[in-house]
C-alpha positions as CSV (number, residue, x, y, z in Angstrom):
1,M,-1.7,25.9,-11.8
2,R,-3.8,26.1,-8.8
3,I,-3.8,22.8,-7.5
4,A,-5.7,20.9,-4.5
5,I,-4.7,17.6,-3.1
6,D,-6.9,16.2,-0.6
7,A,-4.6,14.6,2.2
8,R,-7.1,13.8,4.9
9,M,-6.0,10.2,4.5
10,A,-2.0,10.7,4.5
11,E,-2.2,10.3,8.9
12,T,-3.1,6.5,7.9
13,R,-0.7,3.9,8.5
14,G,-1.9,2.2,5.3
15,G,-0.5,1.9,1.7
16,I,-2.6,4.9,0.6
17,G,-1.5,6.8,3.4
18,T,2.5,6.4,2.3
19,Y,1.2,7.1,-1.6
20,T,-0.3,10.2,-0.2
21,R,2.5,11.4,2.1
22,E,5.4,10.0,-0.4
23,L,3.9,12.1,-3.5
24,I,3.3,15.2,-1.8
25,S,6.9,15.3,-0.1
26,Q,8.2,14.6,-3.6
27,L,6.0,16.9,-5.2
28,A,7.5,20.0,-3.2
29,E,10.7,18.5,-4.1
30,I,10.4,19.3,-7.3
31,D,7.7,21.8,-8.4
32,R,8.3,24.8,-7.0
33,K,6.7,27.0,-9.5
34,N,2.9,26.1,-8.7
35,Q,0.5,26.8,-6.2
36,Y,-0.2,23.5,-3.9
37,F,-3.3,23.6,-1.5
38,I,-3.2,20.6,0.8
39,I,-6.7,19.6,2.4
40,T,-5.9,18.0,6.1
41,N,-8.3,16.5,8.6
42,K,-8.4,18.4,11.8
43,K,-5.0,18.0,13.5
44,G,-4.3,15.4,11.3
45,N,-1.2,17.4,9.0
46,D,2.0,15.7,11.4
47,G,2.5,13.5,8.6
48,I,2.6,16.2,6.0
49,G,6.3,16.7,6.1
50,V,6.6,19.7,4.0
51,N,8.1,23.0,4.1
52,A,8.1,24.9,0.5
53,A,6.3,28.6,0.1
54,N,4.2,27.5,-2.3
55,F,2.3,24.7,-0.3
56,L,-0.1,25.7,1.8
57,I,-1.8,23.5,4.6
58,I,-6.0,23.8,4.6
59,E,-6.9,22.0,8.0
60,S,-10.9,20.9,7.9
61,L,-12.9,21.4,10.9
62,I,-13.2,17.7,11.0
63,T,-11.5,14.6,12.0
64,R,-11.1,11.5,10.4
65,R,-13.2,9.5,12.5
66,H,-16.4,11.6,11.5
67,Y,-17.3,9.0,8.4
68,F,-20.8,10.7,8.0
69,I,-20.1,14.0,8.4
70,K,-16.7,14.1,5.7
71,D,-19.3,12.6,3.3
72,L,-21.3,15.6,3.7
73,W,-17.7,18.0,4.0
74,H,-16.7,16.4,1.0
75,Q,-20.3,17.2,-0.8
76,L,-21.2,20.5,0.6
77,F,-17.8,22.4,1.5
78,L,-15.1,21.2,-0.6
79,P,-17.3,22.5,-4.6
80,F,-17.4,25.7,-2.1
81,F,-13.3,25.6,-1.6
82,L,-12.2,24.6,-5.3
83,K,-14.5,28.0,-6.2
84,I,-13.3,30.8,-4.1
85,N,-9.5,29.3,-4.3
86,H,-10.3,29.1,-8.4
87,I,-8.0,25.6,-8.2
88,D,-7.5,24.3,-11.8
89,I,-7.0,20.8,-10.5
90,Y,-8.4,18.7,-7.8
91,F,-6.6,15.6,-6.6
92,N,-7.8,13.0,-4.9
93,P,-5.4,9.9,-4.2
94,R,-8.2,8.1,-2.6
95,Y,-11.4,6.6,-4.8
96,I,-13.4,9.6,-3.5
97,L,-14.5,12.9,-5.8
98,T,-17.1,15.8,-5.1
99,F,-19.4,15.6,-7.0
100,F,-19.5,19.1,-7.8
101,S,-16.2,20.9,-9.4
102,G,-17.2,23.9,-11.3
103,N,-14.4,24.8,-13.6
104,S,-12.0,22.4,-11.7
105,K,-10.5,19.2,-13.1
106,L,-10.9,16.3,-11.7
107,V,-8.1,13.9,-10.9
108,V,-8.2,10.5,-8.6
109,T,-6.3,7.3,-7.6
110,I,-8.3,4.1,-7.9
111,H,-6.1,1.2,-6.0
112,D,-7.2,-1.5,-6.6
113,M,-11.1,-3.0,-7.1
114,I,-11.1,-5.5,-4.2
115,S,-14.9,-4.0,-3.3
116,F,-15.7,-5.7,-6.2
117,L,-13.7,-8.5,-6.5
118,R,-13.8,-10.3,-3.2
119,P,-16.9,-8.1,-1.9
120,E,-17.0,-10.7,1.4
121,I,-14.0,-9.1,2.4
122,W,-16.0,-5.5,1.7
123,P,-19.5,-6.5,3.4
124,G,-22.5,-4.3,4.3
125,I,-22.7,-0.5,3.9
126,S,-18.7,0.3,4.0
127,G,-18.5,-2.1,0.8
128,F,-21.3,-0.5,-0.8
129,R,-20.5,3.1,-0.2
130,I,-17.0,2.6,-1.1
131,R,-17.8,0.3,-4.8
132,Q,-20.7,3.7,-5.4
133,Y,-18.2,6.0,-5.1
134,I,-15.7,4.3,-7.1
135,K,-18.1,4.1,-10.2
136,I,-19.3,7.5,-9.1
137,S,-15.7,9.0,-9.4
138,S,-14.8,6.5,-11.9
139,K,-17.3,8.5,-14.3
140,R,-16.2,12.6,-12.8
141,A,-12.7,12.3,-13.2
142,D,-10.9,13.8,-16.0
143,K,-8.1,11.5,-15.5
144,I,-8.4,8.0,-13.7
145,L,-4.6,7.4,-11.9
146,T,-3.9,4.0,-10.6
147,V,-0.8,2.3,-9.3
148,S,-0.3,-1.1,-11.7
149,N,-1.3,-2.6,-15.6
150,S,-3.0,-4.9,-13.7
151,A,-5.8,-3.0,-12.0
152,K,-5.9,-0.4,-14.8
153,D,-6.8,-4.1,-16.9
154,D,-9.1,-4.6,-13.5
155,I,-10.7,-0.9,-13.8
156,M,-11.0,-1.2,-17.1
157,R,-13.0,-4.2,-17.1
158,I,-15.4,-3.9,-14.2
159,L,-16.2,0.4,-15.0
160,N,-16.3,-0.2,-18.7
161,I,-13.8,3.0,-18.6
162,A,-11.5,3.7,-21.4
163,E,-8.3,2.6,-22.0
164,E,-6.9,6.2,-22.6
165,K,-8.7,7.6,-19.5
166,I,-6.7,5.4,-17.2
167,Q,-3.2,6.4,-17.0
168,V,-0.6,3.9,-14.4
169,I,2.0,5.5,-12.3
170,H,3.7,3.2,-10.1
171,C,4.4,3.4,-6.2
172,G,7.7,4.0,-5.2
173,I,10.5,2.8,-2.2
174,N,12.0,5.1,0.7
175,K,15.1,4.0,0.2
176,K,16.1,6.3,2.9
177,L,14.8,4.3,5.3
178,Y,14.5,0.7,3.3
179,R,18.0,-0.8,2.3
180,P,19.4,-3.1,3.3
181,D,21.2,-2.6,7.6
182,Y,24.2,-5.7,8.7
183,N,24.0,-4.4,12.0
184,N,23.4,-7.1,14.0
185,T,23.5,-5.3,17.5
186,I,20.5,-3.3,16.1
187,K,18.7,-6.5,14.5
188,R,19.4,-8.2,17.5
189,K,17.8,-5.7,20.1
190,I,14.9,-5.1,17.8
191,T,14.2,-9.1,17.3
192,K,14.1,-9.3,21.1
193,K,11.5,-6.6,21.9
194,Y,9.5,-8.7,20.0
195,G,10.0,-11.7,21.5
196,I,11.8,-13.2,18.2
197,D,14.0,-15.5,19.6
198,K,14.5,-17.7,16.2
199,K,15.3,-17.4,12.8
200,F,12.0,-16.2,11.3
201,I,9.4,-15.9,7.9
202,F,8.0,-12.3,8.4
203,A,4.3,-11.6,6.6
204,P,3.7,-8.1,6.8
205,G,0.1,-7.3,7.4
206,P,-2.6,-5.5,8.2
207,M,-4.7,-9.1,9.6
208,G,-7.4,-8.5,6.7
209,R,-8.6,-11.4,5.3
210,R,-7.5,-10.4,1.8
211,K,-4.1,-11.4,3.2
212,N,-4.3,-14.4,3.6
213,H,-2.9,-15.5,6.7
214,D,-4.7,-18.1,7.8
215,R,-3.8,-20.0,4.8
216,L,-0.1,-19.0,6.0
217,I,-0.5,-20.6,9.1
218,Q,-1.8,-23.9,8.2
219,A,0.7,-24.0,5.5
220,Y,3.3,-23.4,8.1
221,S,2.0,-26.4,10.3
222,G,2.5,-28.1,7.4
223,L,6.1,-28.0,7.1
224,P,8.3,-30.4,8.6
225,N,9.1,-30.3,12.3
226,F,12.7,-29.7,11.9
227,I,11.8,-26.1,10.0
228,K,9.4,-25.2,12.4
229,E,11.8,-26.1,15.6
230,E,14.7,-23.6,13.5
231,Y,12.0,-21.2,12.3
232,Q,9.5,-18.6,13.7
233,L,6.2,-17.1,11.9
234,V,6.3,-13.8,12.7
235,I,2.6,-11.7,11.5
236,T,2.6,-8.2,11.9
237,G,-0.4,-5.4,12.2
238,E,-2.3,-4.3,14.7
239,K,-4.5,-6.9,16.8
240,K,-7.7,-6.2,14.9
241,G,-9.6,-7.5,11.8
242,C,-9.6,-11.5,11.5
243,Y,-6.3,-10.8,14.5
244,Q,-9.0,-13.6,16.8
245,D,-9.6,-15.5,14.4
246,L,-6.1,-16.5,13.2
247,L,-5.9,-16.9,17.2
248,K,-8.4,-19.9,17.1
249,I,-6.2,-21.5,14.3
250,I,-3.1,-21.0,15.5
251,S,-4.8,-22.6,19.2
252,Q,-6.3,-25.6,17.6
253,L,-2.9,-26.5,15.7
254,N,-1.0,-25.9,18.7
255,L,1.4,-23.1,17.4
256,Q,1.2,-20.5,20.0
257,E,4.9,-21.1,20.6
258,E,5.9,-20.8,16.8
259,I,3.9,-18.2,15.3
260,I,4.4,-14.7,17.1
261,F,1.9,-11.9,16.6
262,P,4.1,-8.1,17.6
263,G,1.3,-5.8,16.8
264,F,1.9,-2.5,15.0
265,I,5.6,-1.8,14.2
266,P,6.9,1.8,14.4
267,E,8.3,2.8,10.7
268,E,11.7,3.2,12.3
269,E,11.4,-0.5,13.3
270,M,9.7,-2.0,10.4
271,P,13.2,-1.8,8.4
272,V,15.3,-4.0,10.7
273,L,12.6,-6.4,11.0
274,V,12.1,-7.3,7.5
275,N,16.4,-7.4,7.1
276,A,16.7,-9.6,9.9
277,A,14.4,-12.1,8.4
278,S,15.4,-15.4,7.2
279,L,12.3,-14.9,4.4
280,F,9.3,-12.4,3.7
281,I,6.2,-14.3,2.3
282,F,3.2,-11.9,0.7
283,P,0.3,-14.4,0.8
284,S,-2.2,-11.7,-0.5
285,L,-5.3,-12.7,-2.3
286,Y,-5.2,-9.8,-4.1
287,E,-3.1,-6.4,-4.3
288,G,-3.2,-3.0,-6.1
289,F,0.4,-3.3,-6.4
290,G,1.7,-4.1,-2.5
291,I,4.4,-1.3,-1.5
292,P,5.9,-4.6,1.6
293,L,7.3,-6.1,-1.6
294,L,9.6,-3.0,-2.5
295,E,10.5,-2.8,1.2
296,A,11.7,-6.4,1.2
297,M,13.8,-6.1,-2.4
298,A,15.1,-2.8,-1.2
299,C,16.3,-4.7,2.0
300,G,17.5,-7.6,0.3
301,T,15.1,-10.3,1.8
302,P,14.4,-13.5,-0.2
303,I,10.5,-13.2,-1.6
304,L,7.9,-15.4,-1.5
305,A,4.4,-14.3,-2.9
306,S,1.2,-15.1,-4.5
307,N,0.7,-15.2,-8.3
308,V,-2.3,-13.4,-8.4
309,S,-3.1,-9.2,-9.7
310,S,-0.6,-6.8,-9.8
311,I,2.1,-9.1,-7.3
312,P,4.1,-11.0,-11.0
313,E,3.8,-7.3,-11.9
314,V,6.2,-5.8,-9.2
315,C,8.1,-8.6,-8.4
316,G,8.9,-9.8,-11.9
317,N,11.5,-12.5,-10.8
318,A,12.8,-11.0,-7.8
319,A,10.4,-13.5,-5.9
320,L,9.2,-17.2,-6.0
321,L,5.9,-17.3,-6.7
322,F,2.8,-20.0,-5.3
323,D,-1.0,-20.2,-5.5
324,P,-2.7,-18.4,-2.4
325,Q,-5.3,-20.7,-2.8
326,S,-3.1,-24.0,-2.2
327,I,-1.9,-24.5,1.1
328,Q,0.4,-27.1,-0.2
329,E,1.9,-25.1,-2.2
330,M,2.6,-22.2,-0.1
331,V,4.5,-25.1,1.9
332,D,6.6,-26.3,-1.0
333,A,7.3,-22.7,-1.9
334,I,8.7,-22.5,2.0
335,E,10.7,-25.5,1.7
336,R,12.1,-24.7,-1.6
337,L,13.4,-21.1,-0.2
338,I,14.9,-22.4,2.9
339,S,16.6,-25.1,1.9
340,D,17.6,-23.4,-1.8
341,E,20.7,-20.9,-0.5
342,V,21.7,-20.9,-4.1
343,L,17.8,-19.8,-5.6
344,R,18.1,-17.2,-2.4
345,K,21.4,-15.2,-3.5
346,Q,19.6,-15.1,-6.9
347,L,17.0,-13.6,-5.7
348,V,18.3,-11.4,-3.5
349,Q,19.7,-10.0,-6.6
350,R,17.4,-9.6,-9.0
351,G,15.1,-7.8,-6.2
352,F,18.3,-5.6,-5.9
353,L,18.2,-4.7,-9.8
354,R,14.2,-4.6,-9.6
355,I,14.1,-1.4,-6.9
356,K,16.1,0.5,-9.1
357,K,13.2,1.3,-11.5
358,Y,10.5,2.1,-8.8
359,S,10.9,5.8,-6.6
360,W,8.5,8.2,-5.2
361,E,10.5,10.8,-7.4
362,N,9.9,9.5,-10.7
363,S,6.0,8.8,-9.4
364,A,5.4,12.6,-8.4
365,K,7.6,13.4,-11.8
366,A,4.5,11.9,-13.6
367,L,1.7,12.8,-11.3
368,L,2.9,16.3,-12.5
369,D,3.0,15.5,-16.2
370,T,-0.3,14.0,-15.5
371,F,-1.5,17.6,-13.9
372,E,0.4,19.7,-16.4
373,E,-1.0,17.9,-19.6
374,I,-4.2,18.1,-18.3
375,Y,-4.2,22.0,-17.7
376,K,-2.9,22.6,-21.5
377,V,-5.8,20.7,-22.8
378,V,-8.3,23.2,-20.7
379,N,-6.2,26.3,-21.5
380,R,-5.4,25.6,-25.4
């Protein structure tokens, strides 16, 4: 097979970037037979760590920031590229497919339906663009991939897509990076670097509205004083999005000393912070999957998480769940887990067991099986 993979999101820091990088890396490990064409942005292939003879990096002439030009490239140049390179299958790990594909079969990943379910999070032209691309791509695709059964149900219901057209391939976890690490010297060094000088409750970014950090801050404010004196709240992520709004809430509640925003955390330091945390809290209003949940399980950090969308599916019995719309439920859950050492240990052990079912190698194998199934159907 001749397979083209659009890796232009691989240089990004979010979940889609991780998903793209990890799948390509694992495909390079397990498949030395098929020919791969990996399409990157201009000077954007640093995150693609493959060194296999059957993987060819194709660098486009535009950067990730050229949104309008990028759309034109996708619809005008890409069909030409697929044709002259005799591409059997084109895979985009994001929701965008070309309108013209010639003989190439199309596979796309739709990670979630948040732009439809929570349109206030993606307002204006940006949200409209995302929704239109998802609608068009869902019709154009020969196969739709998604990352959870919850997301699959949303896609089927909202887009009226037949179940057999959708395949769930769960995300994985980098177990070399995320693992229990009890080196207290390293933990102290990293926490000190970011101004953390107490036990802390860890909430990963980014700082978007769906991450629900505003309610989390209010819930933290509602905790008994003795807990706030002992535990800081640490919220990571680039200082953009709703960061200024969160600062206003913190100022109103007079919590400037108790809540820390360390900003973006480099990949090599994130596992140290997750390990060092006393609790890991994930109050998101909606997730297609939730890779940070796996990272916390792998590090052995007790998890509190929302009881919505894919989160219960990913966590199983390895997290204490709460209603993310209820500040009081969040307060009660935090208090309970801080006070109940037996429950914390149970959740950690359940997390270690649950994490065994998730791996990027298994994800890549399932993806390769999908490619082969599509190719066989075409060549019968």
